[in-house]
N, C-alpha and C positions, 0 to 999 in steps of 0.2 A: 504494500500500500504506500501511498505518498505520491509526490510529484515526480514524474519521469525526469531523468537527468537531462534529456535533450530540451524539454520544455523549461526546466529550471534554468539551464544555461542561457536559453534564449531570453528569458525574463531578466536575468542578471545583466546580460550584455546590452539589452535594448533599453534598460532603465537609465535615466539621467543620473550621473554619479554625484550630483550636488545634494547635500543634505539640507540646504536652505530652501524654504518655501517662499516663492515670490509673493510680495504683497500686491493686492489688487490696485490697479491704477485708478486715478481719479475718474477717468472716463468710465471704467467698469463700475465704480461705486455710484456714479450719477445714473447710469443705465439701470442698475439694480434698484436704486431709490425710485426712479420713474416707474419701473415695473411694479414695485410695491404700492406706490401711490395709485396706480391704475387699478390694481386688484382691489384696493380698499374702496375706491370710487365705484367699481363694479359691484362689490358686495353690498354697499349702501343702496345702490339703485335696485339691485335684485331683491333686497329685503322689502323695499318700498313697493316694488312691482308685485311681489307675492301677496302683500296685504291688499293692494288695490285690485288685484285679480281675484283673490279668494273671496272677498266679501260679496261682490255681485254674483259670483258663481254659486256660492252656498245659498244665497237668498233665492236665486233663480231655481235651483234644484228643489227647494222647499215650496215655492210659490207657483211657478209656471208648470202646468200639467205636462206639456211636452218634455221639458227638461227633467221633470221628476220621472217620467217613464223611460227616457232614452239616455240619460247621463248617469252612469254608475260611479262608484268611488274612484275607479281607475281613470275614468274620463275627467273627473273633477281634478284629480292630481295632475293629469297631463296638461290641463288648461292652466293651472297655477304655475306648474314648473316651466312650461313653455314661455310664459310671460316673464318669469324670473330669469331664465337663461338668456332670453333675448335682451332684457334690460341690462344684465351683467355685461354681455359682450358689446352692446352699443355704448354703454358708459365707459368701459375700459378702453375701447377703441377711440372714443372721443378724447379721452384723457391722454392717450399715447400720441394722437395727432396734434393735440394742443402743445404737448411737451416738445415734439419735433419741430413744430412751427416756431416756438419761442427760441429753441436752440439755434435754428437756422437764422432767425432774425438777429440773434446775438452775434453769430459768426459773421454775418454780412456787415453789421455795424462795426465790428472789430477790423474787418478787412478794409473798410472805407476810410 
């Protein structure tokens, strides 16, 4: 049992011999922060959309005869989750595009 010697030798020789771990650059940190901000904005939008979609869906299923007969629990969950997922991606994408626009404008001002 264990690692075959050929595979072990390949890993040893293909590995970088440096023991130091490179610190992330400022560009990487800004990109990571922008991605995190976008995810937070998307989560906020998704939670709001879930509430906004859930209330009329649940009311309709209890009040409207057609909805009561045709929309089961799975259908209700799909309606709410579809609205939440769409809101998440729309808000996150909007945030990413705004960040890119601001970054581009800053670069153009610095170049001029």
